[in-house]
MARTORVO-503942 format. One record per residue (C-alpha): y, z, x; residue number from 1. Coordinates in steps of 0.001 Angstrom, whole numbers, plus 500000, padded with zeros to 6 digits. Layout:
N
+--------+--------+--------+--------+
!     py !     pz !     px ! lumtor !
+--------+--------+--------+--------+
!      Y !      Z !      X !    NUM !
...
+--------+--------+--------+--------+
//
This chain:
281
+--------+--------+--------+--------+
!     py !     pz !     px ! lumtor !
+--------+--------+--------+--------+
! 053131 ! 146509 ! 660287 !      1 !
! 050990 ! 148745 ! 658238 !      2 !
! 049514 ! 145813 ! 656422 !      3 !
! 048370 ! 144535 ! 660004 !      4 !
! 044982 ! 144802 ! 660101 !      5 !
! 043976 ! 141582 ! 661901 !      6 !
! 041273 ! 141266 ! 663184 !      7 !
! 039853 ! 142515 ! 660268 !      8 !
! 040104 ! 141300 ! 656865 !      9 !
! 041179 ! 142773 ! 653506 !     10 !
! 039699 ! 141045 ! 650624 !     11 !
! 041863 ! 142269 ! 647195 !     12 !
! 039389 ! 139944 ! 644603 !     13 !
! 038634 ! 142273 ! 642037 !     14 !
! 034441 ! 142628 ! 641791 !     15 !
! 031969 ! 144135 ! 639630 !     16 !
! 030279 ! 145793 ! 641886 !     17 !
! 028037 ! 149046 ! 642696 !     18 !
! 028869 ! 151233 ! 645927 !     19 !
! 026605 ! 151840 ! 648683 !     20 !
! 025916 ! 154824 ! 650886 !     21 !
! 028565 ! 153454 ! 653704 !     22 !
! 031272 ! 152306 ! 651501 !     23 !
! 034410 ! 154369 ! 651056 !     24 !
! 035282 ! 156816 ! 648449 !     25 !
! 038984 ! 157395 ! 647740 !     26 !
! 039889 ! 160556 ! 645366 !     27 !
! 043395 ! 161108 ! 644645 !     28 !
! 045014 ! 164046 ! 642544 !     29 !
! 048722 ! 162658 ! 641939 !     30 !
! 050113 ! 162867 ! 645323 !     31 !
! 047458 ! 164066 ! 647724 !     32 !
! 044279 ! 162054 ! 648566 !     33 !
! 041047 ! 163634 ! 650015 !     34 !
! 039985 ! 163591 ! 653405 !     35 !
! 037694 ! 165076 ! 655713 !     36 !
! 038711 ! 166794 ! 658770 !     37 !
! 036145 ! 167143 ! 661919 !     38 !
! 037332 ! 168816 ! 664980 !     39 !
! 040650 ! 168459 ! 664445 !     40 !
! 040749 ! 164326 ! 663124 !     41 !
! 040768 ! 163371 ! 659847 !     42 !
! 038562 ! 160449 ! 658066 !     43 !
! 038085 ! 158710 ! 654767 !     44 !
! 034792 ! 160112 ! 653373 !     45 !
! 031645 ! 157993 ! 651946 !     46 !
! 030008 ! 157684 ! 649740 !     47 !
! 026677 ! 159315 ! 651917 !     48 !
! 029037 ! 162231 ! 652889 !     49 !
! 029164 ! 163195 ! 649235 !     50 !
! 025205 ! 162972 ! 648269 !     51 !
! 024762 ! 166659 ! 648159 !     52 !
! 028352 ! 167184 ! 645512 !     53 !
! 027110 ! 165541 ! 642536 !     54 !
! 026847 ! 161753 ! 641241 !     55 !
! 030288 ! 160193 ! 643032 !     56 !
! 028990 ! 156759 ! 642406 !     57 !
! 028963 ! 157463 ! 639046 !     58 !
! 032546 ! 157194 ! 638047 !     59 !
! 033283 ! 154551 ! 640929 !     60 !
! 035722 ! 151638 ! 640264 !     61 !
! 035842 ! 148994 ! 642645 !     62 !
! 038913 ! 148460 ! 644733 !     63 !
! 038616 ! 145951 ! 647697 !     64 !
! 037004 ! 145528 ! 650533 !     65 !
! 038040 ! 145269 ! 654521 !     66 !
! 035201 ! 143182 ! 656600 !     67 !
! 033296 ! 143241 ! 653658 !     68 !
! 032732 ! 147005 ! 653416 !     69 !
! 033757 ! 148699 ! 650088 !     70 !
! 036684 ! 150798 ! 649073 !     71 !
! 036057 ! 152255 ! 645576 !     72 !
! 037899 ! 154703 ! 643388 !     73 !
! 036945 ! 157859 ! 641784 !     74 !
! 039243 ! 159922 ! 639713 !     75 !
! 036440 ! 162181 ! 637826 !     76 !
! 034820 ! 163879 ! 640676 !     77 !
! 035918 ! 167588 ! 642308 !     78 !
! 037231 ! 167996 ! 645757 !     79 !
! 033976 ! 170113 ! 647481 !     80 !
! 034723 ! 173402 ! 648712 !     81 !
! 033188 ! 173798 ! 651950 !     82 !
! 032116 ! 171208 ! 654893 !     83 !
! 035822 ! 170104 ! 656182 !     84 !
! 037111 ! 168492 ! 652939 !     85 !
! 041016 ! 168559 ! 652457 !     86 !
! 043793 ! 167469 ! 650156 !     87 !
! 046424 ! 166230 ! 652480 !     88 !
! 049942 ! 164695 ! 651095 !     89 !
! 050024 ! 160746 ! 651232 !     90 !
! 052551 ! 160988 ! 653913 !     91 !
! 049534 ! 161438 ! 656127 !     92 !
! 048781 ! 157404 ! 656076 !     93 !
! 052166 ! 157085 ! 657894 !     94 !
! 050651 ! 157880 ! 661317 !     95 !
! 046849 ! 157639 ! 660575 !     96 !
! 044279 ! 156023 ! 662392 !     97 !
! 042976 ! 153634 ! 662434 !     98 !
! 046034 ! 151790 ! 661073 !     99 !
! 043423 ! 149961 ! 658805 !    100 !
! 041928 ! 152599 ! 656849 !    101 !
! 045670 ! 154035 ! 656831 !    102 !
! 046261 ! 150609 ! 655365 !    103 !
! 043032 ! 151512 ! 652488 !    104 !
! 044158 ! 154745 ! 651609 !    105 !
! 047682 ! 153807 ! 650834 !    106 !
! 046545 ! 150754 ! 648883 !    107 !
! 043966 ! 152640 ! 646452 !    108 !
! 046739 ! 155183 ! 646065 !    109 !
! 048719 ! 152320 ! 643906 !    110 !
! 045811 ! 151072 ! 642168 !    111 !
! 045159 ! 154923 ! 641373 !    112 !
! 048424 ! 155437 ! 640314 !    113 !
! 048663 ! 152339 ! 637830 !    114 !
! 045537 ! 153617 ! 636160 !    115 !
! 046542 ! 157034 ! 635763 !    116 !
! 049634 ! 155367 ! 633874 !    117 !
! 047956 ! 152969 ! 631718 !    118 !
! 045370 ! 155446 ! 629865 !    119 !
! 046345 ! 154934 ! 626559 !    120 !
! 047795 ! 151847 ! 625298 !    121 !
! 051778 ! 151090 ! 625150 !    122 !
! 051810 ! 149403 ! 622026 !    123 !
! 049187 ! 151085 ! 619576 !    124 !
! 048293 ! 154274 ! 621702 !    125 !
! 044534 ! 153608 ! 621858 !    126 !
! 042415 ! 154546 ! 625316 !    127 !
! 042470 ! 151470 ! 627375 !    128 !
! 039338 ! 150436 ! 628891 !    129 !
! 039003 ! 148486 ! 632217 !    130 !
! 038429 ! 145000 ! 632438 !    131 !
! 035151 ! 143368 ! 633566 !    132 !
! 036333 ! 139892 ! 634427 !    133 !
! 039527 ! 140693 ! 636347 !    134 !
! 041583 ! 143952 ! 637746 !    135 !
! 043675 ! 144966 ! 634475 !    136 !
! 042976 ! 147720 ! 631707 !    137 !
! 042569 ! 146272 ! 628000 !    138 !
! 043192 ! 147765 ! 624481 !    139 !
! 040029 ! 147384 ! 622766 !    140 !
! 042210 ! 148058 ! 619467 !    141 !
! 045064 ! 145104 ! 619923 !    142 !
! 043847 ! 143347 ! 623141 !    143 !
! 046877 ! 144787 ! 625087 !    144 !
! 046574 ! 143507 ! 628937 !    145 !
! 047944 ! 145366 ! 631964 !    146 !
! 048108 ! 144415 ! 635286 !    147 !
! 048482 ! 146347 ! 638470 !    148 !
! 052185 ! 147680 ! 638774 !    149 !
! 053799 ! 145366 ! 641558 !    150 !
! 057855 ! 145934 ! 641790 !    151 !
! 059547 ! 143277 ! 644267 !    152 !
! 062552 ! 144892 ! 645931 !    153 !
! 064827 ! 143392 ! 649351 !    154 !
! 065711 ! 145407 ! 652086 !    155 !
! 067796 ! 143564 ! 654618 !    156 !
! 069442 ! 143503 ! 658278 !    157 !
! 073031 ! 143089 ! 657731 !    158 !
! 074639 ! 142398 ! 661271 !    159 !
! 078236 ! 142203 ! 662706 !    160 !
! 078028 ! 139105 ! 664432 !    161 !
! 081813 ! 139990 ! 665950 !    162 !
! 080560 ! 143572 ! 667409 !    163 !
! 076856 ! 143254 ! 667703 !    164 !
! 076229 ! 145666 ! 665350 !    165 !
! 073624 ! 146642 ! 662775 !    166 !
! 074270 ! 148209 ! 659741 !    167 !
! 071888 ! 151528 ! 658888 !    168 !
! 072000 ! 154210 ! 656758 !    169 !
! 070312 ! 157453 ! 655618 !    170 !
! 069323 ! 158261 ! 651761 !    171 !
! 071226 ! 161357 ! 650499 !    172 !
! 067686 ! 162386 ! 648513 !    173 !
! 064066 ! 162821 ! 648915 !    174 !
! 062715 ! 164115 ! 652027 !    175 !
! 062941 ! 160583 ! 654464 !    176 !
! 065788 ! 161452 ! 656867 !    177 !
! 065539 ! 158723 ! 658930 !    178 !
! 067362 ! 155875 ! 659587 !    179 !
! 066482 ! 152693 ! 657786 !    180 !
! 068339 ! 149384 ! 656484 !    181 !
! 069361 ! 148786 ! 653077 !    182 !
! 067398 ! 148334 ! 650169 !    183 !
! 066780 ! 148146 ! 646537 !    184 !
! 064891 ! 146911 ! 643758 !    185 !
! 065470 ! 143532 ! 641682 !    186 !
! 066675 ! 143487 ! 638829 !    187 !
! 065702 ! 141393 ! 635394 !    188 !
! 066781 ! 137886 ! 635493 !    189 !
! 068253 ! 138375 ! 639462 !    190 !
! 067036 ! 136271 ! 642355 !    191 !
! 066080 ! 138270 ! 646007 !    192 !
! 069439 ! 136622 ! 647527 !    193 !
! 071528 ! 137951 ! 644338 !    194 !
! 069868 ! 141436 ! 644869 !    195 !
! 070772 ! 141273 ! 648679 !    196 !
! 074439 ! 141011 ! 647724 !    197 !
! 074471 ! 143316 ! 644691 !    198 !
! 072647 ! 146041 ! 646711 !    199 !
! 074754 ! 145785 ! 650011 !    200 !
! 078220 ! 145845 ! 647388 !    201 !
! 076671 ! 148586 ! 645397 !    202 !
! 075580 ! 150998 ! 648643 !    203 !
! 078251 ! 150139 ! 651240 !    204 !
! 081152 ! 147921 ! 649119 !    205 !
! 080634 ! 145269 ! 651844 !    206 !
! 080113 ! 141055 ! 651333 !    207 !
! 077032 ! 139245 ! 653321 !    208 !
! 076717 ! 135315 ! 653589 !    209 !
! 074162 ! 133882 ! 655879 !    210 !
! 071449 ! 135706 ! 653783 !    211 !
! 067764 ! 134197 ! 655752 !    212 !
! 064459 ! 135104 ! 655004 !    213 !
! 062552 ! 137087 ! 657282 !    214 !
! 059017 ! 138341 ! 655985 !    215 !
! 057511 ! 139928 ! 652952 !    216 !
! 055412 ! 143709 ! 652890 !    217 !
! 053271 ! 145113 ! 650137 !    218 !
! 054672 ! 148828 ! 650639 !    219 !
! 052000 ! 150732 ! 648454 !    220 !
! 053615 ! 153846 ! 648649 !    221 !
! 056442 ! 152513 ! 646187 !    222 !
! 054552 ! 150388 ! 644658 !    223 !
! 056724 ! 147858 ! 645896 !    224 !
! 056324 ! 144263 ! 647109 !    225 !
! 059483 ! 144619 ! 650083 !    226 !
! 060724 ! 141064 ! 650871 !    227 !
! 062788 ! 141387 ! 654420 !    228 !
! 066503 ! 139091 ! 654663 !    229 !
! 068894 ! 139263 ! 657865 !    230 !
! 072181 ! 138675 ! 656612 !    231 !
! 075535 ! 138049 ! 658592 !    232 !
! 078772 ! 140302 ! 657612 !    233 !
! 081419 ! 138239 ! 655515 !    234 !
! 084748 ! 139347 ! 655771 !    235 !
! 085733 ! 143041 ! 656818 !    236 !
! 083534 ! 145807 ! 658417 !    237 !
! 084954 ! 148644 ! 656759 !    238 !
! 082495 ! 151037 ! 654761 !    239 !
! 082470 ! 152374 ! 651131 !    240 !
! 079543 ! 155043 ! 650549 !    241 !
! 077946 ! 155272 ! 647342 !    242 !
! 077386 ! 158633 ! 647973 !    243 !
! 074967 ! 159166 ! 645161 !    244 !
! 072297 ! 156666 ! 647170 !    245 !
! 073337 ! 157308 ! 650765 !    246 !
! 073947 ! 160476 ! 652827 !    247 !
! 075431 ! 158184 ! 655532 !    248 !
! 075743 ! 154730 ! 656788 !    249 !
! 077082 ! 153274 ! 659950 !    250 !
! 077408 ! 150398 ! 662315 !    251 !
! 075305 ! 150997 ! 665521 !    252 !
! 074983 ! 148630 ! 668585 !    253 !
! 071298 ! 147340 ! 670085 !    254 !
! 071743 ! 150676 ! 672722 !    255 !
! 072379 ! 153240 ! 670103 !    256 !
! 069065 ! 152373 ! 667543 !    257 !
! 066654 ! 154966 ! 667533 !    258 !
! 063148 ! 153448 ! 667377 !    259 !
! 060368 ! 154791 ! 665057 !    260 !
! 057251 ! 153916 ! 666653 !    261 !
! 054432 ! 152543 ! 665192 !    262 !
! 056346 ! 150358 ! 662987 !    263 !
! 054621 ! 150250 ! 659832 !    264 !
! 057054 ! 148867 ! 657530 !    265 !
! 059164 ! 145609 ! 657690 !    266 !
! 062344 ! 147877 ! 658044 !    267 !
! 061495 ! 148996 ! 661120 !    268 !
! 060300 ! 146189 ! 662318 !    269 !
! 063536 ! 144262 ! 661491 !    270 !
! 065263 ! 147413 ! 663564 !    271 !
! 063116 ! 146713 ! 666273 !    272 !
! 063840 ! 143242 ! 666663 !    273 !
! 067719 ! 143437 ! 666628 !    274 !
! 067634 ! 146203 ! 669028 !    275 !
! 065551 ! 143695 ! 671088 !    276 !
! 067980 ! 141030 ! 670395 !    277 !
! 065485 ! 138787 ! 668311 !    278 !
! 068223 ! 137793 ! 666025 !    279 !
! 070830 ! 136228 ! 668918 !    280 !
! 072990 ! 139182 ! 669209 !    281 !
+--------+--------+--------+--------+
//
């Protein structure tokens, strides 16, 4: 998955830290990221690349480090006009190499979106300020404190063990057209297991049992913490499609499952695990 960058080590701890010449600078504009394109290859820029383009260190905000090397957000700079600089959609990080840089790029975008959406206090309207003690935005007038947005969601591999098939679907909206597993956001006051039951019932009209935790994953593309589960079909297998959410859904044998490498998401990893017979089917 995209966060599996070992032996490299991701350190999310917030620090008051100034950038160095060889630290990385992440600059986003809406749903695009600034990259350098050299000989047909993309890479994340470092501050040294921008030394003749104004003071990019001035407004740099420390994000995290990988193997001790810092990644900083700069939302105020303007992309240079010459020298291979480009703005690319964040979807580029689905196939970006090396993988640890893809993880850095998409994780940084999550913090960028949070800071952009918390520029003013939701209680009194005063302009927010960055905390110097932790990763938070603080209102200097009323003290309201906002932390990064992380939305919990479930994704579930529903298995018909009698017919040895996996439930997969395709979304009705958006640009992602590949097959995926049933997923959805957790509601207030809801357990993960109850969310699994509700989402499966809402989207395909099926009951499930034997809900088992599989693995979790930070998924910064949607500010989400994905929590993966497997579950067994409980009763009839006839699908009643929620057409506002899904374009189609069906049961697929191991031989019918299409692979989508690299397996950057927990959903694709579970699809691959079923195809490889790792769920006892």
